[in-house]
C-alpha positions in Angstrom: 97.6 66.8 83.1 100.4 68.0 85.4 103.5 69.0 83.5 106.9 68.5 85.1 109.4 71.5 84.8 113.1 71.6 85.7 115.3 74.4 86.4 118.9 75.2 86.9 120.9 77.9 88.6 122.3 80.0 85.7 124.3 82.8 87.7 124.8 84.3 91.0 126.0 87.8 91.7 126.7 89.8 94.8 124.7 93.1 94.2 124.4 94.7 97.7 126.6 94.7 100.8 123.7 94.3 102.9 120.6 91.9 103.1 118.0 92.3 100.2 114.6 92.5 101.7 112.3 93.3 98.8 112.6 92.1 95.2 110.0 92.8 92.4 109.7 92.6 88.6 108.5 95.4 86.5 105.1 94.6 84.9 106.2 96.0 81.6 109.9 95.6 80.9 112.8 93.5 81.7 113.6 95.3 84.9 113.9 94.2 88.4 113.8 96.4 91.6 115.7 95.6 94.8 115.4 97.1 98.3 118.1 96.6 100.9 118.1 96.3 104.7 120.3 99.5 104.7 117.7 101.6 102.8 119.1 101.3 99.4 116.8 101.1 96.3 118.2 99.9 92.9 116.8 98.9 89.5 118.7 96.3 87.4 118.1 94.6 84.0 117.4 90.8 84.0 121.1 90.0 83.7 121.6 92.2 86.8 123.3 95.0 85.2 122.6 98.1 87.4 120.7 101.1 85.8 120.7 103.2 88.9 121.0 103.0 92.7 119.6 105.4 95.5 120.8 105.3 98.9 118.1 106.4 101.5 119.7 105.0 104.5 118.4 107.9 106.6 115.0 106.6 106.1 115.7 103.2 107.5 115.2 99.7 105.9 113.2 99.2 102.8 110.0 97.6 103.8 107.9 97.4 100.5 108.4 97.9 96.7 105.7 98.4 94.1 105.5 99.3 90.6 103.0 101.4 89.0 101.0 99.3 86.5 102.6 101.0 83.5 105.9 100.5 84.7 107.1 104.1 84.7 107.2 104.7 88.6 108.8 102.6 91.2 107.4 103.2 94.7 109.4 102.3 97.9 108.3 102.4 101.5 110.7 102.5 104.4 110.6 101.7 108.1 110.5 105.4 109.0 107.1 105.7 107.5 108.1 107.5 104.3 107.2 106.4 100.8 109.3 107.6 97.9 108.3 107.8 94.2 111.2 107.0 91.8 111.4 107.8 88.1 112.3 104.4 86.6 114.7 106.0 84.0 117.2 107.6 86.4 116.1 106.9 90.0 115.0 110.7 90.7 112.6 110.9 93.7 109.9 113.4 92.4 107.4 112.8 95.2 107.1 111.7 98.8 104.5 110.7 101.4 104.9 110.5 105.3 103.0 108.2 107.4 102.9 107.9 111.3 104.3 104.4 111.5 105.9 101.5 109.6 104.2 100.6 106.3 102.8 97.0 106.1 101.4 97.0 102.8 101.9 98.9 99.6 100.3 98.2 96.1 99.4 100.1 92.9 96.2 99.0 91.2 94.4 100.3 88.1 90.7 101.6 88.1 89.2 100.2 84.9 86.1 101.5 83.4 84.1 98.5 82.0 83.9 98.5 78.3 81.3 96.2 76.7 81.8 97.1 73.1 83.5 99.3 70.8 80.8 101.7 70.1 80.6 102.6 74.0 84.3 102.6 74.6 85.1 106.3 73.9 82.2 107.5 76.0 83.0 105.2 78.9 86.7 106.5 78.8 85.5 110.1 78.6 83.2 109.4 81.5 86.2 108.2 83.5 88.2 111.2 82.7 85.5 113.5 83.6 84.9 111.6 86.8 88.6 112.0 87.7 88.7 115.7 87.0 85.8 116.1 89.6 87.8 114.9 92.5 91.4 115.8 91.5 93.1 119.0 90.3 94.4 119.1 86.8 98.0 117.9 87.1 98.9 119.9 84.0 98.8 123.2 86.0 100.9 121.9 88.9 103.8 124.3 89.7 105.4 122.5 92.6 106.4 119.1 93.7 107.8 118.1 97.2 111.3 117.2 96.5 115.1 117.9 97.5 115.9 119.3 94.1 114.5 122.4 92.5 112.6 121.8 89.3 113.0 123.8 86.1 109.8 124.5 84.1 110.6 121.7 81.8 111.1 119.2 84.8 107.6 120.3 86.0 105.9 119.5 82.7 107.8 116.1 82.6 106.8 114.9 86.0 103.2 116.3 85.7 102.9 114.2 82.6 104.1 111.1 84.6 101.5 111.6 87.0 98.6 112.1 84.4 99.8 109.6 82.0 97.2 106.8 82.1 96.9 104.0 79.5 93.4 104.1 77.9 90.7 103.8 80.4 93.0 103.0 83.6 93.3 105.2 86.6 96.0 104.3 88.9 95.4 104.0 92.7 98.1 103.5 95.4 97.0 101.6 98.4 99.0 102.1 101.7 98.4 100.3 105.0 100.0 101.9 108.1 99.1 101.7 111.7 95.6 100.0 111.4 94.6 102.4 108.6 94.2 101.8 104.9 94.9 104.8 102.7 94.1 105.4 99.0 95.7 107.9 96.7 94.8 108.7 93.1 97.8 108.7 91.0 99.8 108.1 94.2 99.6 111.8 95.0 95.9 112.8 95.9 94.4 111.2 98.9 90.9 109.6 98.0 89.9 108.0 101.4 91.2 106.4 104.5 89.7 103.4 106.3 90.4 102.6 110.0 90.2 98.9 110.5 89.9 99.3 114.4 87.3 102.0 114.6 85.3 102.8 117.8 82.2 100.8 116.4 84.4 97.6 115.8 83.1 94.7 118.0 86.3 92.7 117.8 88.6 92.6 120.8 91.8 93.8 119.2 95.2 94.1 120.7 98.3 95.9 119.5 99.3 92.4 117.7 97.2 93.1 114.5 99.0 92.2 111.3 97.7 92.7 107.6 98.0 89.5 105.7 96.3 90.9 102.4 94.5 93.9 101.0 93.0 93.7 97.5 90.8 96.0 95.6 88.5 94.5 92.9 89.1 95.6 89.1 86.4 98.3 89.3 87.6 99.4 92.8 84.1 99.1 94.3 85.1 96.3 96.6 88.1 96.2 99.2 88.9 92.8 100.7 91.1 92.9 103.7 92.4 90.0 105.7 94.2 90.4 109.0 95.2 88.3 112.1 95.7 89.4 115.8 95.6 88.3 119.2 92.5 89.1 121.2 92.5 90.0 124.9 92.3 86.2 125.8 95.4 85.5 123.8 93.6 83.7 121.2 94.9 84.0 117.5 92.0 85.2 115.1 92.0 85.7 111.3 89.3 88.2 110.0 88.3 88.7 106.4 86.7 92.2 106.0 84.7 93.2 102.8 84.2 96.9 102.3 82.0 98.2 99.7 
């Protein structure tokens, strides 16, 4: 049975002087992140009370916003190809990534170790943590972060904890698409892999009109589903769905 819903406009507010181009709710709390055409990123409560605002106009317009699944980090991409990681509490930029072109897609996902029953859950979580340790350094011992502010020793511990703080058996991965290449970063910091959609062995007749429609990882991160559209050399529009495993 189809249920009818009604809605009404409760309130409107002028929050920014320039056009808002990105807007996304936190997955964990009553926070909403906004990105403007002028490069301003801000976080508000649901009644639009501003918690913090950060002006990054030198990086160009905000192109994408995404929350880490635990809601502790907000990640923003700019038209200059820069990605900034904001601490949700105060808007401090504790890490940055630079890409060669505009970022068309930005998304956090969680690797989840499958748990079938309570008896095996602890061993599977330990397997995940040991497997992560094989590929990534122990962030507890990081002594330096790329930022425009010098950290004290206590800051280093705090931001290292932000990177390594995972919920149970979840391992956060950041997916970035820029200039026909999909990048994957563990914790948003350590590069895992990069996949070029238009490699030399690609039989499709691509032109420079390629546009990413969607890019999704499966829950276990073992299948990547990519959908893109482009005009071929004959001017025909094509939509391609790729499965990478």
